[in-house]
C-alpha positions in Angstrom: -23.1 -80.7 59.7 -23.8 -76.9 60.0 -22.7 -73.1 59.3 -22.0 -70.9 62.0 -24.2 -67.4 61.6 -23.5 -64.0 62.9 -26.1 -61.4 63.8 -25.3 -57.9 64.0 -22.4 -58.5 61.9 -21.5 -54.6 61.9 -23.2 -52.7 64.6 -22.6 -49.3 65.5 -23.0 -48.5 69.2 -24.7 -45.0 69.2 -24.9 -42.8 72.2 -28.1 -40.8 72.5 -28.0 -37.5 70.5 -26.8 -34.8 72.6 -27.6 -31.3 72.9 -25.1 -28.2 73.1 -26.7 -26.3 76.1 -26.2 -22.4 76.9 -22.8 -23.0 78.8 -19.8 -22.8 75.8 -16.6 -24.1 75.4 -13.8 -21.7 76.0 -12.5 -21.9 72.7 -14.5 -21.7 69.4 -12.6 -25.0 68.2 -14.0 -27.1 70.7 -17.7 -25.6 69.9 -16.6 -26.7 65.8 -15.1 -30.1 67.2 -18.4 -30.8 68.5 -20.4 -30.2 65.5 -18.5 -31.8 63.3 -18.4 -35.2 65.3 -22.2 -34.8 65.6 -22.1 -34.9 61.8 -19.9 -38.1 61.4 -22.8 -39.8 63.8 -25.8 -38.8 61.4 -23.0 -39.7 58.6 -23.0 -43.2 60.1 -27.4 -43.6 60.0 -27.4 -45.6 56.7 -24.5 -47.8 58.8 -26.7 -48.2 61.8 -29.8 -48.9 59.8 -28.5 -52.0 58.1 -28.3 -54.2 60.5 -32.1 -55.1 61.6 -32.0 -55.9 57.7 -29.2 -57.8 58.0 -30.1 -59.9 60.7 -33.0 -61.0 59.3 -31.4 -62.2 55.8 -28.7 -63.9 58.2 -31.8 -65.8 60.1 -33.2 -66.7 56.8 -30.8 -68.0 54.7 -30.0 -70.0 58.3 -33.5 -71.4 57.8 -32.7 -71.9 54.2 -29.7 -74.3 55.4 -31.3 -75.9 57.6 -34.0 -76.7 55.5 -32.0 -78.5 53.0 -30.0 -80.7 55.5 -33.4 -82.1 56.6 -34.8 -82.7 53.2 -31.4 -84.3 52.5 -28.8 -84.8 49.3 -31.1 -87.2 47.2 -33.9 -84.8 47.1 -32.0 -82.6 44.5 -34.4 -80.4 42.8 -35.9 -79.2 45.7 -32.2 -78.4 46.9 -31.9 -76.8 43.7 -34.5 -75.0 44.6 -33.6 -73.8 48.2 -29.9 -72.9 46.8 -31.6 -70.4 44.5 -33.3 -68.7 47.3 -30.1 -68.4 49.4 -27.8 -67.4 46.6 -30.7 -64.5 46.2 -30.3 -63.6 49.8 -26.7 -63.3 49.7 -27.2 -60.7 47.0 -29.3 -58.7 49.4 -26.7 -59.0 52.2 -24.2 -57.9 49.5 -26.3 -54.6 49.0 -26.7 -53.8 52.4 -22.9 -54.4 52.9 -22.2 -51.9 50.4 -24.8 -49.7 52.1 -22.7 -49.6 55.0 -19.5 -49.1 53.1 -20.6 -46.1 51.8 -21.9 -45.1 54.9 -18.2 -45.3 56.6 -16.6 -43.5 53.7 -19.0 -40.4 53.9 -18.3 -40.6 57.8 -14.5 -40.4 57.0 -14.9 -37.8 54.6 -16.7 -35.8 58.2 -14.6 -36.8 60.1 -11.4 -35.1 58.0 -12.6 -31.8 59.0 -12.4 -32.7 62.5 -8.7 -33.6 62.1 -8.2 -30.2 61.0 -9.8 -28.4 63.7 -8.2 -30.6 66.3 -4.7 -29.3 64.7 -5.9 -25.5 65.8 -6.6 -26.4 69.5 -4.6 -24.5 72.0 -5.5 -25.9 74.9 -2.7 -28.6 75.9 -5.2 -30.9 77.5 -8.0 -30.6 75.2 -5.5 -31.0 72.6 -4.0 -34.3 73.7 -7.8 -36.2 74.3 -9.1 -34.7 71.3 -6.2 -36.6 69.8 -6.6 -39.7 71.3 -10.3 -39.3 69.9 -8.8 -39.3 66.5 -6.3 -42.1 66.5 -9.4 -44.1 67.7 -11.7 -43.4 65.2 -8.6 -43.9 62.4 -8.0 -47.4 63.9 -11.9 -48.0 63.9 -12.1 -47.3 60.2 -8.9 -49.3 59.5 -11.1 -52.5 61.1 -14.3 -51.7 59.4 -12.2 -52.3 56.1 -10.6 -55.3 57.7 -14.5 -56.5 59.1 -16.3 -55.9 55.4 -13.7 -57.8 53.3 -14.1 -60.7 55.7 -17.8 -60.6 55.5 -17.6 -60.5 51.8 -15.1 -63.2 52.0 -17.4 -64.9 53.9 -20.4 -64.3 51.7 -18.4 -65.1 48.4 -17.8 -68.8 50.0 -21.6 -68.8 51.1 -22.4 -68.4 47.0 -20.1 -71.2 46.2 -21.8 -73.5 48.9 -25.1 -72.9 47.8 -23.4 -73.6 43.8 -22.0 -76.6 45.1 -25.6 -77.9 46.5 -27.2 -77.3 43.1 -24.6 -80.0 41.4 -26.4 -83.1 41.1 -23.2 -85.1 41.7 -21.2 -83.1 44.6 -19.2 -85.1 47.0 -20.0 -85.1 50.7 -16.3 -85.0 51.1 -16.0 -81.8 49.3 -19.2 -80.2 50.8 -18.1 -80.9 54.4 -14.4 -79.1 53.6 -16.0 -76.0 52.4 -18.5 -75.8 55.3 -15.3 -75.6 57.7 -13.7 -73.4 55.8 -16.8 -71.3 55.6 -17.1 -71.5 59.3 -13.3 -70.2 59.7 -14.2 -67.0 57.5 -17.3 -66.4 59.5 -14.9 -67.0 62.7 -12.7 -64.1 61.5 -15.8 -61.9 61.1 -16.3 -62.5 64.6 -13.4 -61.6 66.2 -13.1 -58.5 63.8 -17.0 -57.5 65.1 -16.0 -57.6 68.6 -12.9 -55.6 67.8 -14.7 -52.7 66.4 -17.4 -52.7 68.7 -15.1 -52.1 71.2 -13.3 -49.5 69.7 -16.9 -48.2 68.6 -17.7 -48.0 72.5 -14.2 -46.9 73.7 -14.6 -43.5 70.8 -17.6 -42.9 72.4 -16.4 -42.6 75.8 -13.2 -40.5 74.8 -16.0 -38.5 72.9 -17.7 -37.8 75.7 -14.7 -37.0 78.1 -13.6 -34.8 75.5 -17.2 -32.6 75.6 -16.6 -32.4 79.6 -13.1 -31.6 79.4 -13.9 -28.6 76.8 -16.4 -27.3 79.0 -19.7 -28.1 76.9 -22.8 -28.4 79.3 -24.7 -31.1 77.4 -27.7 -32.5 77.9 -29.2 -36.0 76.7 -32.2 -35.3 74.5 -35.3 -36.7 75.6 
């Protein structure tokens, strides 16, 4: 009996920091939008920074679970101690998840400014590309809401598992059924995670396409 664990649950594919060089855009709206979009990246730095700690915590919890399976259900005192360690681990992951959510909310606040600027773009090609960018980001935000909720549900199910393991008379069948549900919960997390990463990559691509179309001469920071 095992539990599926996925690392890098919610990671942001951030493009290299981009510098605006001497070639100016044909219209000031493009420069304004550039500034706001890069502030959106900054707003998600906290989000990105949670991934390393989350990966480590997920690996630690996996080791705890494997140790419980090795010890065997008869060693109840040892299992109770290990389960408490796992519960503490899950609480830390919940805290990191909340930091991610707060960071995404800050990103949303910044992006609202971008939507206002997009309305002012006069060039039809630039406006169309910018609107595509906005639609992608809105979809990405919506998907992150789903992803964070699914991960939160999986963590809650994790908690329930370790509380069950602390019971001295828990049945194997009940544990097996719960682990099956838990695996399904993490499968949903995995699927949402992959879609989120795909959207993030597409957004980064479209953003650079807009910068190029708008006549912004960009260099990657070394």
